Every structure is written in C-alpha cells, then in structure tokens.
ZAKETOR-698793 format. One record per residue (C-alpha): residue number from 1; x, z, y; residue in three letters; chain. Coordinates in Angstrom, 1 decimal, decimal comma, m for minus. Layout:
N
{NUM {X Z Y} 'ALA' 'A'},
...
# end
This chain:
283
{1 {96,0 128,3 87,1} 'MET' 'A'},
{2 {95,1 124,7 86,1} 'ALA' 'A'},
{3 {94,1 122,3 88,9} 'GLU' 'A'},
{4 {92,5 118,9 88,5} 'ALA' 'A'},
{5 {94,1 115,7 89,8} 'ILE' 'A'},
{6 {91,4 115,0 92,2} 'SER' 'A'},
{7 {91,3 118,5 93,8} 'SER' 'A'},
{8 {95,1 118,6 94,0} 'ALA' 'A'},
{9 {95,1 115,2 95,7} 'LEU' 'A'},
{10 {92,4 116,3 98,2} 'THR' 'A'},
{11 {94,3 119,5 99,0} 'GLU' 'A'},
{12 {97,5 117,5 99,6} 'ALA' 'A'},
{13 {95,9 114,9 101,8} 'ALA' 'A'},
{14 {94,4 117,7 103,9} 'ARG' 'A'},
{15 {97,8 119,4 104,2} 'THR' 'A'},
{16 {99,6 116,1 105,2} 'LEU' 'A'},
{17 {96,9 115,2 107,6} 'ASP' 'A'},
{18 {97,3 118,5 109,4} 'ALA' 'A'},
{19 {101,0 117,9 110,0} 'THR' 'A'},
{20 {100,3 114,4 111,6} 'GLY' 'A'},
{21 {100,9 112,1 108,7} 'ILE' 'A'},
{22 {98,8 109,0 109,6} 'SER' 'A'},
{23 {98,2 107,8 106,0} 'ASP' 'A'},
{24 {97,8 111,2 104,5} 'ALA' 'A'},
{25 {95,6 110,1 101,5} 'ARG' 'A'},
{26 {97,9 107,3 100,6} 'LEU' 'A'},
{27 {101,1 109,3 100,9} 'ASP' 'A'},
{28 {99,5 112,1 98,8} 'ALA' 'A'},
{29 {98,6 109,6 96,0} 'SER' 'A'},
{30 {102,0 108,1 96,0} 'LEU' 'A'},
{31 {103,7 111,5 95,9} 'LEU' 'A'},
{32 {101,4 112,6 93,0} 'LEU' 'A'},
{33 {102,2 109,3 91,2} 'SER' 'A'},
{34 {105,8 110,1 91,5} 'HIS' 'A'},
{35 {105,4 113,7 90,4} 'ALA' 'A'},
{36 {103,6 112,9 87,2} 'ILE' 'A'},
{37 {105,3 109,5 86,6} 'ASP' 'A'},
{38 {102,0 107,6 86,5} 'ARG' 'A'},
{39 {100,7 104,7 88,6} 'ASP' 'A'},
{40 {98,0 105,3 91,2} 'ARG' 'A'},
{41 {95,4 103,5 89,0} 'ALA' 'A'},
{42 {95,9 106,3 86,4} 'PHE' 'A'},
{43 {95,4 109,0 89,1} 'ILE' 'A'},
{44 {92,1 107,6 90,4} 'PHE' 'A'},
{45 {90,8 106,9 86,9} 'ALA' 'A'},
{46 {91,7 110,4 85,5} 'HIS' 'A'},
{47 {90,7 112,6 88,5} 'GLY' 'A'},
{48 {89,1 115,3 86,2} 'ASP' 'A'},
{49 {92,2 115,8 84,1} 'GLU' 'A'},
{50 {94,3 118,9 84,8} 'ASN' 'A'},
{51 {97,9 118,9 86,0} 'LEU' 'A'},
{52 {100,4 121,0 84,1} 'SER' 'A'},
{53 {101,8 124,0 86,1} 'PRO' 'A'},
{54 {105,2 122,2 86,3} 'GLN' 'A'},
{55 {103,5 118,9 87,5} 'GLN' 'A'},
{56 {101,6 120,9 90,2} 'LEU' 'A'},
{57 {104,7 122,7 91,4} 'ASP' 'A'},
{58 {106,6 119,5 91,6} 'THR' 'A'},
{59 {103,8 117,8 93,5} 'PHE' 'A'},
{60 {103,4 120,7 95,9} 'ARG' 'A'},
{61 {107,2 120,6 96,6} 'ASP' 'A'},
{62 {106,9 116,9 97,4} 'PHE' 'A'},
{63 {104,0 117,5 99,7} 'VAL' 'A'},
{64 {105,9 120,3 101,5} 'ALA' 'A'},
{65 {108,9 118,0 102,0} 'ARG' 'A'},
{66 {106,7 115,2 103,4} 'ARG' 'A'},
{67 {104,9 117,7 105,7} 'SER' 'A'},
{68 {108,3 118,7 107,1} 'ASN' 'A'},
{69 {109,0 115,1 108,1} 'GLY' 'A'},
{70 {111,0 113,8 105,2} 'GLU' 'A'},
{71 {110,4 110,1 104,7} 'PRO' 'A'},
{72 {108,1 109,2 101,8} 'LEU' 'A'},
{73 {110,7 106,7 100,6} 'GLN' 'A'},
{74 {113,4 109,3 100,3} 'TYR' 'A'},
{75 {111,2 111,6 98,2} 'ILE' 'A'},
{76 {110,1 108,9 95,8} 'VAL' 'A'},
{77 {113,5 107,3 95,9} 'GLY' 'A'},
{78 {112,6 103,6 96,3} 'HIS' 'A'},
{79 {111,1 101,0 98,7} 'GLN' 'A'},
{80 {110,0 97,5 98,1} 'GLU' 'A'},
{81 {111,7 94,7 100,1} 'PHE' 'A'},
{82 {111,2 90,9 99,7} 'PHE' 'A'},
{83 {109,5 91,2 96,2} 'LYS' 'A'},
{84 {112,1 93,5 94,8} 'LEU' 'A'},
{85 {112,2 97,3 94,4} 'ASP' 'A'},
{86 {115,2 99,1 95,9} 'PHE' 'A'},
{87 {116,6 102,5 95,4} 'GLU' 'A'},
{88 {116,9 104,3 98,7} 'VAL' 'A'},
{89 {118,5 107,7 99,5} 'THR' 'A'},
{90 {119,2 109,6 102,8} 'PRO' 'A'},
{91 {122,6 107,7 102,9} 'ASP' 'A'},
{92 {120,9 104,4 103,7} 'VAL' 'A'},
{93 {118,3 103,0 106,1} 'LEU' 'A'},
{94 {114,8 102,5 104,6} 'ILE' 'A'},
{95 {114,2 98,7 104,3} 'PRO' 'A'},
{96 {111,5 97,5 106,7} 'ARG' 'A'},
{97 {109,2 94,4 106,7} 'PRO' 'A'},
{98 {110,6 92,9 109,9} 'GLU' 'A'},
{99 {114,1 92,7 108,3} 'THR' 'A'},
{100 {112,7 90,3 105,7} 'GLU' 'A'},
{101 {112,8 87,7 108,5} 'LEU' 'A'},
{102 {116,6 87,4 107,8} 'ILE' 'A'},
{103 {115,9 86,4 104,2} 'VAL' 'A'},
{104 {113,1 84,0 105,2} 'GLU' 'A'},
{105 {115,4 82,3 107,8} 'ARG' 'A'},
{106 {118,2 81,9 105,2} 'THR' 'A'},
{107 {115,7 80,2 102,9} 'LEU' 'A'},
{108 {114,9 77,8 105,7} 'ASP' 'A'},
{109 {118,5 76,9 106,4} 'LEU' 'A'},
{110 {120,0 76,4 102,9} 'PHE' 'A'},
{111 {118,8 74,6 99,7} 'GLN' 'A'},
{112 {118,0 76,9 96,8} 'SER' 'A'},
{113 {120,8 75,5 94,7} 'ASP' 'A'},
{114 {123,4 75,8 97,5} 'ALA' 'A'},
{115 {126,8 77,2 96,7} 'GLN' 'A'},
{116 {126,3 79,6 99,5} 'LEU' 'A'},
{117 {129,0 82,0 100,4} 'ARG' 'A'},
{118 {127,8 84,7 102,8} 'PHE' 'A'},
{119 {128,6 88,1 104,1} 'ALA' 'A'},
{120 {126,4 91,1 105,2} 'GLU' 'A'},
{121 {127,7 93,5 107,8} 'VAL' 'A'},
{122 {126,2 97,0 107,4} 'GLY' 'A'},
{123 {124,6 96,5 104,0} 'THR' 'A'},
{124 {123,2 100,0 103,4} 'GLY' 'A'},
{125 {120,9 99,7 100,4} 'SER' 'A'},
{126 {122,0 96,1 99,9} 'GLY' 'A'},
{127 {118,4 94,9 100,3} 'CYS' 'A'},
{128 {119,3 91,9 102,3} 'LEU' 'A'},
{129 {122,3 90,7 100,4} 'ALA' 'A'},
{130 {120,7 91,3 97,0} 'ILE' 'A'},
{131 {117,5 89,6 98,0} 'SER' 'A'},
{132 {119,4 86,5 99,1} 'ILE' 'A'},
{133 {121,4 86,5 95,9} 'LEU' 'A'},
{134 {118,2 86,7 94,0} 'HIS' 'A'},
{135 {116,8 83,7 95,7} 'GLU' 'A'},
{136 {120,1 81,7 95,6} 'PHE' 'A'},
{137 {121,3 81,7 92,0} 'GLN' 'A'},
{138 {124,6 79,9 93,0} 'ASN' 'A'},
{139 {125,4 82,1 96,0} 'ALA' 'A'},
{140 {128,2 84,7 96,3} 'HIS' 'A'},
{141 {128,2 87,5 98,8} 'ALA' 'A'},
{142 {130,4 90,1 100,4} 'THR' 'A'},
{143 {128,6 93,3 101,4} 'ALA' 'A'},
{144 {130,3 95,4 104,1} 'ILE' 'A'},
{145 {129,5 99,0 105,1} 'ASP' 'A'},
{146 {131,5 101,8 106,7} 'VAL' 'A'},
{147 {129,7 104,3 104,4} 'SER' 'A'},
{148 {131,0 104,8 100,9} 'GLU' 'A'},
{149 {127,8 106,5 99,7} 'PRO' 'A'},
{150 {125,8 103,6 101,0} 'ALA' 'A'},
{151 {128,0 101,2 99,1} 'LEU' 'A'},
{152 {127,3 103,2 96,0} 'GLN' 'A'},
{153 {123,6 102,8 96,5} 'VAL' 'A'},
{154 {124,0 99,1 97,1} 'ALA' 'A'},
{155 {126,1 98,8 93,9} 'GLN' 'A'},
{156 {123,3 100,5 91,8} 'ARG' 'A'},
{157 {120,7 98,2 93,3} 'ASN' 'A'},
{158 {122,8 95,1 92,7} 'ALA' 'A'},
{159 {123,4 96,2 89,1} 'THR' 'A'},
{160 {119,7 96,8 88,6} 'ARG' 'A'},
{161 {118,8 93,3 89,9} 'HIS' 'A'},
{162 {121,5 91,6 87,9} 'SER' 'A'},
{163 {123,5 90,2 90,9} 'VAL' 'A'},
{164 {126,5 92,5 90,8} 'ILE' 'A'},
{165 {128,7 89,8 89,3} 'ASP' 'A'},
{166 {128,2 87,7 92,5} 'ARG' 'A'},
{167 {128,6 90,6 95,0} 'LEU' 'A'},
{168 {131,8 92,0 96,4} 'GLN' 'A'},
{169 {131,4 95,5 98,1} 'LEU' 'A'},
{170 {133,9 96,4 100,8} 'ILE' 'A'},
{171 {134,2 99,6 102,8} 'LYS' 'A'},
{172 {135,0 98,4 106,3} 'SER' 'A'},
{173 {134,1 98,8 110,0} 'ASP' 'A'},
{174 {132,8 95,4 110,5} 'LEU' 'A'},
{175 {135,6 93,0 109,4} 'PHE' 'A'},
{176 {138,6 95,4 109,8} 'ALA' 'A'},
{177 {139,2 95,6 106,0} 'ALA' 'A'},
{178 {138,1 91,9 105,3} 'VAL' 'A'},
{179 {140,8 89,4 104,6} 'SER' 'A'},
{180 {141,3 86,9 107,5} 'THR' 'A'},
{181 {141,2 84,2 104,8} 'LEU' 'A'},
{182 {137,6 85,0 104,0} 'ASP' 'A'},
{183 {135,5 82,4 105,7} 'ILE' 'A'},
{184 {131,7 82,3 105,1} 'PHE' 'A'},
{185 {128,8 79,8 105,5} 'ASP' 'A'},
{186 {126,5 82,6 106,7} 'LEU' 'A'},
{187 {126,9 86,1 108,1} 'ILE' 'A'},
{188 {123,9 88,4 108,3} 'ILE' 'A'},
{189 {123,3 91,9 109,7} 'SER' 'A'},
{190 {120,8 94,5 110,6} 'ASN' 'A'},
{191 {123,1 96,4 113,0} 'PRO' 'A'},
{192 {122,5 99,6 114,9} 'PRO' 'A'},
{193 {120,7 98,7 118,0} 'TYR' 'A'},
{194 {118,9 101,9 119,3} 'ILE' 'A'},
{195 {120,0 103,0 122,7} 'SER' 'A'},
{196 {121,3 106,5 123,4} 'ASP' 'A'},
{197 {118,1 107,2 125,4} 'GLU' 'A'},
{198 {115,8 105,9 122,6} 'GLU' 'A'},
{199 {117,7 108,0 120,0} 'MET' 'A'},
{200 {116,4 111,1 121,7} 'LYS' 'A'},
{201 {112,8 110,0 121,2} 'CYS' 'A'},
{202 {112,8 108,8 117,6} 'LEU' 'A'},
{203 {110,0 109,7 115,3} 'GLN' 'A'},
{204 {110,8 112,7 113,1} 'ARG' 'A'},
{205 {111,0 110,6 109,9} 'GLU' 'A'},
{206 {113,4 108,2 111,5} 'VAL' 'A'},
{207 {115,6 111,1 112,6} 'GLN' 'A'},
{208 {116,2 111,7 108,9} 'ARG' 'A'},
{209 {117,8 108,3 108,4} 'GLU' 'A'},
{210 {121,5 107,9 108,8} 'PRO' 'A'},
{211 {122,2 108,0 112,6} 'GLN' 'A'},
{212 {125,3 105,8 112,4} 'THR' 'A'},
{213 {123,1 103,0 111,1} 'ALA' 'A'},
{214 {120,7 103,4 114,1} 'LEU' 'A'},
{215 {122,7 104,3 117,2} 'ALA' 'A'},
{216 {123,8 101,3 119,2} 'GLY' 'A'},
{217 {125,4 103,0 122,2} 'GLY' 'A'},
{218 {124,3 103,3 125,8} 'SER' 'A'},
{219 {122,3 100,1 125,8} 'ASP' 'A'},
{220 {121,9 99,6 122,1} 'GLY' 'A'},
{221 {124,1 96,5 122,1} 'LEU' 'A'},
{222 {127,5 97,9 121,3} 'VAL' 'A'},
{223 {127,7 96,8 117,7} 'VAL' 'A'},
{224 {125,9 93,5 118,6} 'ILE' 'A'},
{225 {128,7 92,7 121,1} 'ARG' 'A'},
{226 {131,3 93,3 118,5} 'ARG' 'A'},
{227 {129,4 91,0 116,0} 'LEU' 'A'},
{228 {129,3 88,2 118,5} 'LEU' 'A'},
{229 {133,0 88,5 119,2} 'SER' 'A'},
{230 {134,3 89,2 115,7} 'ASP' 'A'},
{231 {132,1 86,9 113,5} 'VAL' 'A'},
{232 {133,4 83,6 114,6} 'PRO' 'A'},
{233 {136,9 84,1 113,0} 'SER' 'A'},
{234 {135,1 84,6 109,6} 'HIS' 'A'},
{235 {132,6 81,8 109,9} 'LEU' 'A'},
{236 {133,1 78,1 109,2} 'ARG' 'A'},
{237 {132,3 75,5 111,8} 'SER' 'A'},
{238 {128,6 74,9 111,6} 'GLY' 'A'},
{239 {128,0 78,2 109,8} 'GLY' 'A'},
{240 {125,2 80,6 110,9} 'TYR' 'A'},
{241 {125,0 84,1 112,2} 'LEU' 'A'},
{242 {121,6 85,8 111,8} 'ILE' 'A'},
{243 {120,9 89,3 112,9} 'PHE' 'A'},
{244 {118,1 91,7 113,8} 'GLU' 'A'},
{245 {117,7 93,4 117,2} 'PHE' 'A'},
{246 {115,4 95,9 118,9} 'GLY' 'A'},
{247 {112,2 95,5 120,8} 'ILE' 'A'},
{248 {112,8 93,9 124,3} 'ASN' 'A'},
{249 {116,5 93,2 123,6} 'GLN' 'A'},
{250 {116,1 89,4 123,3} 'ASP' 'A'},
{251 {116,8 88,6 126,9} 'ARG' 'A'},
{252 {119,9 90,7 127,0} 'ALA' 'A'},
{253 {121,2 89,3 123,8} 'ILE' 'A'},
{254 {120,6 85,7 125,0} 'ARG' 'A'},
{255 {122,9 86,6 128,0} 'GLY' 'A'},
{256 {125,6 87,8 125,7} 'LEU' 'A'},
{257 {125,8 84,6 123,6} 'VAL' 'A'},
{258 {128,8 82,5 124,6} 'ASP' 'A'},
{259 {127,5 79,0 124,6} 'ARG' 'A'},
{260 {131,0 77,5 124,0} 'GLU' 'A'},
{261 {131,1 79,4 120,8} 'VAL' 'A'},
{262 {127,5 79,5 119,7} 'TRP' 'A'},
{263 {124,4 77,2 119,6} 'LYS' 'A'},
{264 {121,3 79,2 119,8} 'LEU' 'A'},
{265 {119,0 77,9 117,1} 'ILE' 'A'},
{266 {116,1 80,2 117,3} 'GLU' 'A'},
{267 {114,8 83,7 118,3} 'VAL' 'A'},
{268 {112,1 84,5 115,7} 'ARG' 'A'},
{269 {109,2 86,9 116,2} 'LYS' 'A'},
{270 {107,8 89,3 113,6} 'ASP' 'A'},
{271 {104,1 89,5 112,5} 'LEU' 'A'},
{272 {103,3 91,5 115,7} 'GLN' 'A'},
{273 {104,8 88,6 117,7} 'GLN' 'A'},
{274 {107,8 90,7 118,8} 'ILE' 'A'},
{275 {111,1 88,9 119,0} 'ALA' 'A'},
{276 {113,3 90,6 116,3} 'ARG' 'A'},
{277 {115,8 88,1 114,8} 'THR' 'A'},
{278 {118,3 85,6 116,3} 'ILE' 'A'},
{279 {119,8 82,6 114,6} 'VAL' 'A'},
{280 {123,1 81,3 116,0} 'LEU' 'A'},
{281 {125,3 78,4 114,7} 'GLN' 'A'},
{282 {129,0 78,2 115,3} 'LYS' 'A'},
{283 {129,9 75,3 117,4} 'GLN' 'A'},
# end
C-alpha cells in the first residue's frame, strides 16, 4: 500500500521518539533522505508524494536499525568534519566536533604554505589527517592505525578528497612499524581515553563504535602515556604533539608531562568550555 512522504516521516519520528532518540524528527528526515536519495528540502517540499514500496521498506529498515541503537552515521554512511564529508563505517569512530580543535590548533601553529610533515596516530576514518592535508596543500602525512579495515576507510576518504598522493597509510601499534628515520614536524592523535569504569556506562550508540578506539585502560590514560613516551623519538626539536583527551583528564595529563622533554603550550577548551585538547612542544 502506498504511503505519502509526510505520513511515513511522522510515523518514523514517533517510532524513534518512543525508543529514546532525542532528535527523532531530524533523524527520521535524514534516514528518509538517505532511503530515497533526495535531500531534506525535497522531502519537505513533496510531502504529499507517495513512496514506492521499495523505498518504504528501505526507510522502515533504517528506522528499525536506528531504533535499536545503531548510530545514524553508520546507517547513512557518512559524517561531516571540518567542512568535508567523510565515509564512516562500524570499523571507525564517528568524527565529532570537539576533535576539530586539533585541526584548528594546527592552523594556528603553521603557515598555510608550510612544507609540513606530520603523522596521525590512530587515524580511523582519516578525518584529521585528511582535513589538515586539505588545508595545507604542501603538507605530507603518515596516518597510522592498528586496524586494517579502518585504514581502508581512510584510504577511500583520502582518494575522495584528492589527498591520497600526499598520504602514507601504515598499519602499526603506535610507532612499532614506523621507521626510526621518520621524523615529523607535528604528531596528532585522538587516542582511546575512556576508562574501564566509564566503558561500562557508554551510551548504546557509542557501544556500537570500535571498542579498541575508545578503551583507554583502568584510568583512561594507558595510550596517552605511551604517546608521551614514544612520540619524542619521531618528533624534531621544536615540533608539536597535539592530542585529544577525556572530560576531567586535564589535571592528570598535566602531571604526566615530563617538563624536561615537553613545553606545555596550551590546554584548549571546546565550545562547552571543557578542556579537551593539549598542545605540547618538544624541548
């Protein structure tokens, strides 16, 4: 039986709202847009038009998946980050606005025409490395991840945004597979930083994201400690390390910073005025 766009949208929003989705109407419209391959403007301008049976089945399948806690971004297959659109799959973390602070701080530290050579540890979708390469046309990057499927997503995103010729992808646990001769001007990371206790309380959507990219050990700082100890041997004197960390971790991280190795340049807050990103310079 045929069903109009407007009634299908209303039904979906009601279903999503009943399962605790906070932006049910928005999610419903984005899922419908994806199901029929039309933008949201079309949906709202053509509410009286009927969906085909196949379109309706596809839309209802998307709504069922979202109702069961699957992140919207995994269903539609993409997420915007720093002006670019990135493919995302369940093999990678979903890019988040607070992570854009790393790109913003890089823009503050280097001239736009800099011959920047940088590395990203734990690249996932590649959103950080690719965004920086997009902003710095003379830059070259090494993107590191322990996950081969994640690296494949990053490769597709780099190809899509025409920076693949300036990006080297390496499967590695931090710098284990990186040549000791590789020295960078900048190293960036959005490492796992959620503690074991916090992992038990994650939102159901976040539980669908790759756990190895989230879990930071008993206190959330296991990988961050490794970054602080391993990065200096791959960073030139005067080079920078920028990484994201979790809420209320700034004091503990300040205590981990060896002031004989690092100069603490800044701890930057996000739009909610929560400390989320640290900038260190190698002495």
